[in-house]
TORMIDO-848323 format. One line per field, with one value per residue (C-alpha): residue number from 0; y, z, x. Coordinates in steps of 0.02 Angstrom, whole numbers, plus 50000, padded with zeros to 5 digits. Layout:
residues N
n: c(NUM_...)
north: c(Y_...)
up: c(Z_...)
east: c(X_...)
end
This chain:
residues 892
n: c(0_1_2_3_4_5_6_7_8_9_10_11_12_13_14_15_16_17_18_19_20_21_22_23_24_25_26_27_28_29_30_31_32_33_34_35_36_37_38_39_40_41_42_43_44_45_46_47_48_49_50_51_52_53_54_55_56_57_58_59_60_61_62_63_64_65_66_67_68_69_70_71_72_73_74_75_76_77_78_79_80_81_82_83_84_85_86_87_88_89_90_91_92_93_94_95_96_97_98_99_100_101_102_103_104_105_106_107_108_109_110_111_112_113_114_115_116_117_118_119_120_121_122_123_124_125_126_127_128_129_130_131_132_133_134_135_136_137_138_139_140_141_142_143_144_145_146_147_148_149_150_151_152_153_154_155_156_157_158_159_160_161_162_163_164_165_166_167_168_169_170_171_172_173_174_175_176_177_178_179_180_181_182_183_184_185_186_187_188_189_190_191_192_193_194_195_196_197_198_199_200_201_202_203_204_205_206_207_208_209_210_211_212_213_214_215_216_217_218_219_220_221_222_223_224_225_226_227_228_229_230_231_232_233_234_235_236_237_238_239_240_241_242_243_244_245_246_247_248_249_250_251_252_253_254_255_256_257_258_259_260_261_262_263_264_265_266_267_268_269_270_271_272_273_274_275_276_277_278_279_280_281_282_283_284_285_286_287_288_289_290_291_292_293_294_295_296_297_298_299_300_301_302_303_304_305_306_307_308_309_310_311_312_313_314_315_316_317_318_319_320_321_322_323_324_325_326_327_328_329_330_331_332_333_334_335_336_337_338_339_340_341_342_343_344_345_346_347_348_349_350_351_352_353_354_355_356_357_358_359_360_361_362_363_364_365_366_367_368_369_370_371_372_373_374_375_376_377_378_379_380_381_382_383_384_385_386_387_388_389_390_391_392_393_394_395_396_397_398_399_400_401_402_403_404_405_406_407_408_409_410_411_412_413_414_415_416_417_418_419_420_421_422_423_424_425_426_427_428_429_430_431_432_433_434_435_436_437_438_439_440_441_442_443_444_445_446_447_448_449_450_451_452_453_454_455_456_457_458_459_460_461_462_463_464_465_466_467_468_469_470_471_472_473_474_475_476_477_478_479_480_481_482_483_484_485_486_487_488_489_490_491_492_493_494_495_496_497_498_499_500_501_502_503_504_505_506_507_508_509_510_511_512_513_514_515_516_517_518_519_520_521_522_523_524_525_526_527_528_529_530_531_532_533_534_535_536_537_538_539_540_541_542_543_544_545_546_547_548_549_550_551_552_553_554_555_556_557_558_559_560_561_562_563_564_565_566_567_568_569_570_571_572_573_574_575_576_577_578_579_580_581_582_583_584_585_586_587_588_589_590_591_592_593_594_595_596_597_598_599_600_601_602_603_604_605_606_607_608_609_610_611_612_613_614_615_616_617_618_619_620_621_622_623_624_625_626_627_628_629_630_631_632_633_634_635_636_637_638_639_640_641_642_643_644_645_646_647_648_649_650_651_652_653_654_655_656_657_658_659_660_661_662_663_664_665_666_667_668_669_670_671_672_673_674_675_676_677_678_679_680_681_682_683_684_685_686_687_688_689_690_691_692_693_694_695_696_697_698_699_700_701_702_703_704_705_706_707_708_709_710_711_712_713_714_715_716_717_718_719_720_721_722_723_724_725_726_727_728_729_730_731_732_733_734_735_736_737_738_739_740_741_742_743_744_745_746_747_748_749_750_751_752_753_754_755_756_757_758_759_760_761_762_763_764_765_766_767_768_769_770_771_772_773_774_775_776_777_778_779_780_781_782_783_784_785_786_787_788_789_790_791_792_793_794_795_796_797_798_799_800_801_802_803_804_805_806_807_808_809_810_811_812_813_814_815_816_817_818_819_820_821_822_823_824_825_826_827_828_829_830_831_832_833_834_835_836_837_838_839_840_841_842_843_844_845_846_847_848_849_850_851_852_853_854_855_856_857_858_859_860_861_862_863_864_865_866_867_868_869_870_871_872_873_874_875_876_877_878_879_880_881_882_883_884_885_886_887_888_889_890_891)
north: c(54598_54656_54728_54908_54879_54799_54946_55068_54978_54975_55163_55190_55086_55179_55347_55303_55481_55548_55397_55416_55603_55574_55445_55570_55698_55570_55525_55707_55732_55574_55618_55789_55717_55578_55704_55804_55654_55582_55750_55761_55585_55630_55784_55681_55549_55686_55761_55588_55565_55743_55716_55550_55632_55776_55692_55505_55358_55330_55352_55394_55404_55380_55496_55473_55298_55170_54987_54929_55041_54983_54801_54835_54918_54782_54648_54746_54664_54833_54889_54838_54896_55012_55089_55165_55271_55254_55417_55424_55603_55772_55832_56012_56083_56244_56305_56491_56478_56517_56439_56275_56229_56039_55886_55767_55585_55450_55265_55193_55058_55078_55034_55193_55290_55217_55258_55429_55580_55538_55602_55571_55700_55635_55473_55329_55272_55207_55021_55011_55089_55195_55280_55437_55527_55716_55841_55974_56118_56082_56179_56294_56349_56312_56341_56175_56101_55916_55810_55624_55525_55646_55567_55650_55624_55671_55695_55633_55681_55763_55937_55977_56117_56108_55922_55886_55819_55912_55844_55903_55976_56094_56247_56300_56394_56531_56601_56785_56893_56853_56670_56523_56434_56251_56150_56008_55848_55745_55556_55471_55495_55405_55418_55412_55420_55534_55429_55546_55697_55713_55850_55932_55807_55866_55759_55887_56036_56207_56260_56103_56144_55999_55955_55775_55651_55466_55307_55125_55079_54972_54865_54991_55109_55175_55302_55281_55379_55257_55281_55153_55114_55038_54890_54991_55175_55238_55159_55264_55399_55277_55172_55317_55384_55216_55192_55371_55382_55546_55577_55638_55576_55603_55697_55763_55590_55521_55667_55654_55466_55495_55470_55621_55680_55833_55838_56012_55958_55832_55953_56082_55959_55867_56024_56105_55947_55942_56122_56088_55926_56019_56146_56007_55917_56076_56104_55921_55903_56058_55990_55802_55836_55906_55741_55645_55783_55764_55576_55587_55716_55608_55455_55545_55459_55293_55322_55368_55203_55106_55198_55157_54971_54978_55038_55129_55293_55199_55081_55227_55316_55155_55144_55316_55276_55112_55215_55320_55164_55092_55242_55260_55081_55133_55316_55310_55176_55265_55430_55360_55296_55462_55562_55459_55465_55652_55700_55579_55663_55835_55793_55710_55877_55997_55882_55913_56097_56049_56001_56182_56237_56112_56110_55920_55808_55731_55769_55767_55609_55531_55421_55323_55266_55148_55270_55411_55300_55242_55422_55473_55330_55368_55555_55529_55403_55519_55659_55554_55489_55665_55720_55578_55589_55769_55739_55569_55654_55775_55635_55534_55683_55684_55585_55443_55536_55695_55593_55500_55659_55758_55910_55963_55980_56068_56225_56359_56497_56589_56753_56660_56617_56774_56849_57024_57067_57128_56951_56889_57030_57005_56816_56750_56601_56498_56630_56644_56456_56454_56596_56514_56349_56433_56525_56366_56266_56395_56278_56140_56256_56351_56222_56237_56425_56408_56285_56400_56548_56462_56415_56592_56674_56548_56552_56741_56777_56656_56730_56906_56862_56777_56925_57055_56948_56928_57111_57171_57054_57100_57285_57287_57136_57169_57024_57040_57056_56955_56772_56775_56908_56927_57060_57101_57201_57320_57240_57108_57184_57178_57029_57032_57148_57177_57171_57010_56930_56984_56909_56746_56733_56771_56619_56500_56383_56456_56638_56746_56916_56993_57163_57244_57412_57523_57626_57791_57840_58028_58142_58265_58411_58377_58523_58510_58554_58388_58281_58196_58250_58073_58078_58248_58183_58017_58068_58195_58338_58408_58560_58521_58597_58601_58655_58748_58832_58790_58771_58799_58753_58585_58429_58320_58142_57998_57952_57805_57864_57704_57667_57512_57423_57512_57368_57358_57547_57552_57413_57513_57669_57565_57492_57666_57734_57866_57947_57867_58023_58130_58013_57973_58147_58170_58359_58355_58184_58152_58023_57916_57937_57774_57791_57621_57666_57595_57595_57754_57745_57892_57924_58015_57883_57742_57660_57610_57684_57642_57801_57871_58011_58105_58159_58050_58118_58269_58318_58417_58438_58380_58457_58362_58350_58214_58185_58223_58075_58074_57959_57824_57869_57831_57935_57896_58013_58194_58272_58440_58503_58597_58762_58702_58684_58539_58422_58259_58127_58021_57859_57785_57627_57539_57599_57620_57722_57853_57987_58162_58293_58403_58554_58509_58646_58571_58389_58408_58446_58510_58434_58445_58296_58318_58188_58181_58088_57987_57807_57703_57526_57484_57349_57189_57253_57412_57429_57581_57707_57837_57800_57909_57789_57821_57710_57662_57752_57918_57892_58006_58144_58134_58115_58177_58215_58126_57964_57813_57660_57493_57385_57296_57211_57083_57031_56889_56816_56629_56492_56368_56467_56316_56248_56423_56453_56293_56344_56516_56435_56359_56520_56625_56500_56513_56704_56701_56783_56629_56664_56851_56840_56736_56680_56723_56618_56743_56644_56494_56603_56679_56509_56455_56601_56559_56378_56428_56537_56399_56268_56382_56418_56234_56183_56339_56316_56128_56154_56277_56160_56013_56117_56183_56006_55956_56108_56064_55885_55950_56067_55926_55813_55942_56001_55831_55752_55892_55887_55700_55738_55856_55722_55724_55915_55917_55782_55886_56042_55943_55870_56044_56100_56172_56162_56100_56279_56344_56201_56240_56426_56383_56280_56417_56544_56428_56412_56601_56614_56492_56562_56743_56712_56634_56776_56906_56853_56780_56924_57064_56957_56915_57100_57136_57005_57071_57245_57183_57100_57264_57361_57238_57252_57441_57462_57418_57443_57582_57493_57518_57423_57311_57174_57002_57016_56856_56757_56838_56797_56615_56607_56679_56563_56412_56444_56451_56308_56192_56234_56224_56060_55983_56031_55973_55806_55779_55837_55725_55574_55653_55709_55528_55478_55462_55598_55474_55350_55490_55550_55372_55339_55355_55304_55464)
up: c(50751_50860_51034_50973_50869_51017_51130_50997_50981_51172_51175_51043_51144_51306_51222_51131_51118_51039_50923_50867_50834_50739_50631_50601_50544_50424_50362_50323_50238_50133_50093_50026_49921_49855_49818_49709_49612_49594_49536_49406_49350_49345_49240_49118_49105_49084_48939_48859_48876_48818_48663_48624_48641_48526_48398_48417_48483_48349_48328_48143_47987_47800_47706_47527_47534_47399_47419_47416_47563_47659_47633_47684_47848_47887_47871_47948_48105_48182_48174_48321_48252_48122_48066_47897_47808_47624_47524_47434_47372_47377_47353_47330_47468_47495_47625_47668_47696_47525_47570_47627_47494_47497_47596_47607_47624_47708_47727_47893_48014_48200_48248_48159_48260_48423_48381_48302_48379_48319_48460_48419_48497_48425_48343_48306_48194_48019_48009_47820_47668_47634_47805_47844_47999_47976_48069_48176_48098_47931_48012_48136_48009_47842_47879_47799_47910_47918_48047_48085_47959_47815_47647_47563_47382_47351_47185_47226_47128_47133_47152_47004_46950_46788_46779_46952_47091_47257_47434_47606_47636_47488_47537_47422_47270_47222_47047_47004_46851_46838_46887_46857_47013_47048_46966_47027_46923_46959_46949_47027_47135_47297_47420_47609_47764_47903_48062_48175_48204_48280_48337_48213_48197_48224_48079_47969_47943_47979_47803_47728_47596_47644_47796_47840_47839_47880_47813_47798_47670_47515_47416_47277_47369_47287_47416_47604_47760_47875_48061_48149_48315_48338_48448_48510_48501_48513_48341_48252_48195_48112_48040_47954_47889_47810_47733_47670_47691_47655_47828_48001_48173_48323_48419_48554_48607_48600_48700_48837_48842_48877_48700_48611_48509_48620_48810_48835_48903_49025_49081_49127_49214_49310_49355_49429_49529_49585_49647_49749_49818_49866_49964_50051_50091_50163_50275_50324_50364_50474_50565_50574_50624_50788_50834_50813_50897_51052_51043_51033_51174_51294_51246_51273_51440_51360_51221_51352_51443_51280_51232_51403_51369_51195_51073_50926_50850_50693_50794_50882_50717_50648_50800_50762_50578_50624_50728_50572_50467_50601_50606_50417_50391_50469_50421_50237_50180_50273_50200_50023_50044_50122_49981_49847_49941_49973_49794_49737_49845_49791_49606_49634_49699_49574_49430_49334_49320_49197_49077_49046_49042_48908_48827_48830_48938_49025_49210_49290_49395_49499_49404_49504_49410_49488_49453_49545_49699_49693_49681_49827_49936_49893_49925_50089_50150_50106_50199_50357_50347_50329_50478_50583_50520_50578_50765_50759_50712_50855_50980_50930_50958_51146_51254_51363_51527_51466_51402_51569_51673_51539_51565_51386_51427_51594_51556_51613_51723_51854_51760_51608_51700_51804_51805_51853_52011_51902_51840_52018_52062_51908_51886_52056_52089_51953_51823_51882_51871_51696_51639_51714_51631_51462_51478_51534_51385_51245_51125_51149_51116_50973_50848_50923_50903_50728_50677_50739_50657_50488_50497_50544_50404_50273_50318_50335_50179_50072_50133_50097_49923_49878_49943_49846_49689_49699_49732_49597_49466_49516_49503_49333_49252_49294_49275_49133_49192_49045_48998_48808_48681_48495_48377_48213_48076_47947_47820_47938_47942_47757_47786_47975_48111_48267_48387_48311_48324_48507_48544_48459_48551_48719_48691_48701_48851_48998_48944_49094_49012_48852_48771_48625_48604_48475_48533_48469_48548_48554_48626_48728_48845_49020_49141_49259_49406_49382_49401_49567_49666_49656_49466_49460_49569_49477_49295_49184_49157_48979_48930_48795_48622_48482_48306_48371_48516_48691_48831_48992_49105_49017_49024_48870_48903_48786_48813_48750_48687_48691_48618_48696_48646_48719_48830_48917_48938_49017_49135_49191_49223_49327_49428_49475_49499_49365_49267_49095_49017_49061_48968_48814_48763_48577_48598_48728_48737_48908_48940_49092_49141_49196_49285_49285_49406_49296_49330_49279_49236_49304_49191_49329_49464_49335_49436_49414_49527_49522_49533_49483_49355_49390_49554_49601_49569_49469_49302_49164_48982_48884_48721_48570_48383_48259_48076_47942_47833_47647_47526_47454_47568_47743_47861_47853_47952_47994_47903_47875_47696_47619_47683_47862_47862_47950_47833_47849_47715_47657_47563_47433_47491_47323_47289_47432_47321_47287_47419_47448_47566_47661_47770_47954_47991_47861_47906_48093_48173_48353_48474_48657_48759_48917_49054_49196_49335_49369_49430_49479_49449_49264_49190_49116_48936_48968_48981_48981_49109_49064_48966_48913_48884_48773_48706_48525_48476_48520_48399_48261_48389_48472_48313_48173_48047_48100_48024_48084_48164_48106_48223_48352_48509_48596_48778_48872_49046_49051_49182_49061_48947_48853_48806_48763_48646_48551_48533_48471_48316_48264_48302_48197_48056_48063_48065_47905_47979_48014_47985_48016_48193_48314_48478_48621_48776_48898_49051_48992_48966_49140_49216_49149_49240_49401_49385_49367_49523_49621_49569_49621_49787_49825_49795_49880_50038_50032_50033_50178_50279_50258_50305_50456_50507_50500_50606_50729_50741_50776_50910_50989_50983_51058_51199_51248_51250_51352_51477_51494_51528_51668_51766_51909_51912_51926_52060_52165_52147_52206_52351_52416_52414_52243_52227_52074_52039_52045_51937_51808_51810_51778_51627_51562_51579_51480_51344_51336_51326_51182_51087_51116_51060_50897_50870_50917_50766_50654_50650_50607_50470_50405_50403_50312_50180_50164_50137_50003_49916_49931_49852_49707_49676_49702_49555_49435_49532_49652_49813_49998_50117_50226_50346_50327_50500_50486_50440_50581_50703_50647_50661_50838_50900_50815_50893_51071_51038_50977_51121_51253_51191_51181_51360_51428_51340_51409_51584_51596_51607_51725_51850_51878_51934_52114_52148_52241_52096_51972_52073_52081_51896_51792_51629_51541)
east: c(53282_53429_53421_53424_53268_53179_53225_53161_52995_52975_53008_52873_52750_52786_52757_52597_52532_52690_52699_52519_52538_52701_52612_52472_52601_52676_52502_52466_52633_52617_52436_52487_52628_52516_52379_52499_52562_52386_52320_52457_52415_52229_52263_52365_52227_52096_52193_52201_52012_51981_52088_52002_51831_51879_51991_51973_52073_52206_52393_52408_52301_52314_52196_52137_52211_52176_52125_52306_52354_52201_52250_52431_52382_52256_52391_52538_52608_52649_52467_52358_52189_52114_51951_51912_51783_51740_51732_51564_51589_51501_51322_51263_51150_51054_51179_51179_51367_51438_51606_51527_51399_51418_51370_51519_51465_51570_51531_51586_51530_51494_51673_51725_51596_51663_51844_51818_51730_51554_51442_51258_51141_50977_50923_51042_51183_51137_51105_51078_51158_51002_51009_51108_51174_51184_51295_51212_51308_51224_51081_51171_51302_51223_51039_50986_50851_50803_50717_50725_50625_50650_50693_50842_50892_51074_51161_51335_51488_51659_51730_51841_51957_52056_52016_52089_51974_51973_51954_51904_52076_52048_51942_51802_51869_51749_51766_51778_51803_51988_51990_51875_51815_51785_51646_51537_51537_51380_51395_51244_51089_51052_50907_50930_50821_50882_50901_50999_51109_51282_51400_51517_51662_51840_51901_51814_51930_51856_51901_51823_51689_51574_51470_51518_51373_51389_51310_51365_51498_51473_51596_51632_51747_51904_51964_51970_52016_52105_52143_52253_52337_52509_52551_52699_52648_52827_52860_52728_52849_52971_52829_52741_52906_52952_52778_52763_52574_52484_52414_52459_52510_52398_52533_52416_52358_52535_52605_52474_52504_52688_52756_52824_52970_52971_52964_52891_52722_52791_52926_52794_52678_52814_52913_52757_52722_52904_52896_52740_52814_52973_52870_52777_52941_53015_52864_52852_53037_53034_52881_52908_53088_53025_52942_53104_53201_53092_53110_53299_53305_53206_53310_53476_53503_53459_53586_53717_53689_53699_53860_53936_53914_53990_53856_53934_53874_53825_53715_53631_53596_53524_53410_53340_53321_53235_53112_53080_53050_52936_52820_52833_52775_52610_52598_52648_52523_52383_52443_52443_52265_52212_52291_52206_52041_52055_52094_51959_51827_51888_51878_51709_51646_51726_51775_51613_51659_51794_51655_51608_51791_51838_51664_51660_51550_51700_51725_51897_51904_52041_52163_52291_52444_52573_52714_52625_52603_52785_52845_52734_52799_52980_52964_52869_52998_53141_53052_53037_53216_53285_53179_53253_53432_53460_53426_53513_53677_53660_53626_53778_53894_53855_53975_53911_53943_53857_53710_53688_53705_53602_53713_53680_53495_53519_53618_53497_53565_53465_53458_53388_53228_53213_53038_52981_52887_52745_52719_52697_52577_52470_52476_52526_52639_52556_52597_52777_52803_52726_52840_52995_52957_52933_53099_53188_53123_53129_53219_53091_52945_53024_52961_52786_52785_52859_52723_52586_52673_52678_52494_52442_52541_52487_52303_52286_52390_52289_52125_52189_52251_52087_51988_52086_52083_51894_51858_51977_51907_51730_51771_51855_51772_51591_51474_51350_51171_51105_51125_51108_51153_51115_51183_51095_51179_51107_50992_50923_50749_50705_50589_50567_50502_50612_50465_50397_50569_50581_50409_50458_50623_50541_50429_50577_50586_50680_50670_50626_50640_50703_50730_50818_50902_50985_51132_51200_51366_51384_51517_51415_51436_51372_51350_51497_51384_51293_51451_51492_51644_51713_51710_51793_51935_51958_51935_52020_51897_51898_51793_51666_51685_51556_51602_51754_51661_51724_51594_51691_51544_51518_51625_51650_51592_51551_51368_51268_51099_50995_50824_50744_50586_50435_50381_50550_50555_50383_50432_50584_50478_50359_50501_50564_50386_50404_50264_50252_50173_50325_50443_50337_50281_50325_50328_50467_50554_50629_50766_50798_50980_51062_51229_51313_51455_51591_51780_51872_52057_52155_52305_52399_52382_52370_52232_52052_51921_51737_51633_51464_51463_51301_51227_51079_50904_50964_50885_50970_51014_51165_51225_51290_51305_51257_51294_51166_51115_51154_51062_51174_51319_51378_51485_51670_51782_51817_51965_52048_52062_52208_52138_52128_51939_51853_51760_51664_51694_51546_51582_51465_51376_51402_51580_51704_51822_51689_51664_51596_51670_51547_51594_51581_51454_51337_51371_51343_51176_51176_51052_51002_50946_50844_50840_50717_50806_50963_50959_51110_51047_51046_50932_51000_50991_51092_51280_51392_51454_51322_51163_51017_50873_50721_50582_50609_50448_50535_50681_50612_50576_50748_50851_50738_50874_51033_51094_50994_51070_50997_51101_50993_51056_50947_50971_50887_50877_50855_50841_50920_51036_51104_50933_50869_51016_50974_50791_50842_50919_50753_50658_50778_50761_50571_50583_50685_50841_50947_51131_51108_51176_51278_51201_51318_51292_51365_51310_51412_51566_51552_51521_51690_51773_51681_51733_51916_51905_51818_51946_52089_52005_51974_52153_52226_52124_52147_52335_52322_52211_52330_52482_52386_52342_52525_52567_52428_52490_52665_52600_52502_52655_52772_52661_52592_52765_52843_52701_52730_52914_52861_52766_52892_52889_52700_52705_52826_52716_52565_52664_52710_52529_52484_52297_52203_52148_52326_52383_52249_52294_52476_52428_52312_52452_52567_52435_52425_52614_52630_52482_52529_52709_52648_52524_52654_52757_52623_52499_52624_52701_52527_52481_52643_52608_52429_52498_52616_52468_52373_52518_52523_52336_52335_52454_52314_52152_52109_52064_52081_52193_52087_52132_52050_51974_51873_52030_52128_51990_51987_52177_52178_52042_52121_52292_52228_52106_52244_52360_52223_52149_52322_52366_52199_52220_52394_52351_52199_52312_52438_52306_52255_52429_52488_52621_52733_52730_52767_52919_52986_52960_53118_53031_52985)
end
């Protein structure tokens, strides 16, 4: 260690506060960089685990392989390991899915189950050749129900067409009048005991005609599906090409593991990480640079003395760079550990939310790879070296005489620090001294103001963006009030009753409430006098016309006429304290109008605006027309014949090419619908901007002659939507309508969206917090160091009689100056950015400009808190010193 290095270390020891704060800044910078690289590594590892869970841990496969191929791969030096499944064949089932009528049986040991995506949900894996593991979708998709312990006798055989056997990669070939379909060739019978169930495997194609079941293999196999891993994965492409196996390469797993013929995925992942790292480097350089700039400034006299005794510019630059390496040797390792720990804690908190996003029980957890740590160390070190190199160049350009006399630092003229008389009158001598010092040291405090400015703009802008994004998404993409939804088509109710099905489904565990409804969408005329002013301004008002007659005092609006189950309707009346007799009178059916306040798109302004349609509490009547039913036919479309007359075309239910044209005046039946009151809060089973709700028992009275709608929609609230959805499958099977509907877990879908928003918020605010911490560290470093440099100045002020109160007022005024300067620039820029965000959102969603007042308040308080705490910390040490000793001290 040469003399320059020793002098540098002594300087770091003498200025412990500045050294510690500089190290903290480096720690934060290195932590952010390491967090980015570790997160990228964690994402890559997560994708590997996700792919293995879904598709298995293998590099390539050989399907429909014979015994010779199996032996070759087992003995091949290039192959590290392999698993295989013996093809037993097909067996016919009673599946309700006409394109998947078979059970496809494979014989495989437990090593196969560990390597391939065999995820057992109930029971265990077969341990004998007379035990069988069945897939769950045999029931959920095919309607074939078994339970553990059932004995199953299968007639195994082959699928054949024109004497050629078919496999799982050949979809089911259904015969018709022109072409003969496939046939099943039975070969043998075998009895099995059901020992478990597992999730639908991804090695079964979606178009495969057989549900894949598993048992143990025997010694009579002729065809095998083989999955193997290479000792050197990058050789898999050449190996499979040379061998010519009929199979595929697991490109997803290889790509996520870093081996691919194409670099698209890695380019995207690494380029995004590089962009974020570049932003962090830019912010860190501009901030850490200030610490070294202060260090070089206060060592200018020292450098001048060293130059006068022969030190070269190169030696001085090396001294500064050695200082950078010295603080980096402490700051970077701690930063790396902090970055790994920080991203680890973050992923521990939010990582489980990736399970619902990817629909696999694999949370995103921290994964540290050596290359990610090396990159973080290198980038952090480069950041620090750049921050130190810039001020070192400036210092070496100053001559020895100028450095000793410090004439470069003392160039202030009188007029530059002149203050107004108003300042003295308002703030007194303490305020004048504070203002003069600020003007004299503008360059030194510019970085402090800039740091605070960046933090203010970043924090307020992020809060504003998040707020507008949340409100816009909540306005246009309204959250569903229900958790589960089922949709039943025509013909479902031949052997079932809708009310009995509702009662059965409401008995499932977790169900809190349930209802069904039948909807008729009608274009109706609503009295314009009943519409709200907001709706008239936002929407395009079109006069209503009925059979060619225009009603000027009515507005044409699409209305959902809904018939709910009687129990749900009575519950709604009770909630709103309405008389049940008024709404269930068969002589004069009365609807409950539900105004959902949905977004309206204005074609002129091209914006959405959320408004109510009807005035609250008003009653009235709407006019409309419905189509008359015709036996054996259904309504197709309205047309105009060759004479210009309006007609309605009815198509035959048993022959789509057969139709009947009926004059519009005969096909349409006018009706009037009365509603008693308007409510704005709609129940969980109702959606739509405007709904007229009746009990189902009133359907024949409301629409006595129009075409009936046999489509039922069921809605449920549940405390455990996932478990309830599973129980619904069994209940539908017991009701005899399994396969007539799809269970939509709406709560799970919306949870995915909420998880995405939460993840974005966590990382966005995490980034802002870390940048703000770096800025705070820089502010602390700048102010505390400059106060330390003013020790002699403070000692002289005390010696001429400045009281402790005056001294404190001077420091408070300086705090106000620094904070107000940062806010003077930061708040207007933040408001400008907020307004730009508002303009962007306002292009697609009608919203109002609003300031994020809470974020602004936090920013204002934080700025003054950081500056004040820093000054109080630095002054606490100075106040303890003897003024005479401070004036004598040359060591700053």
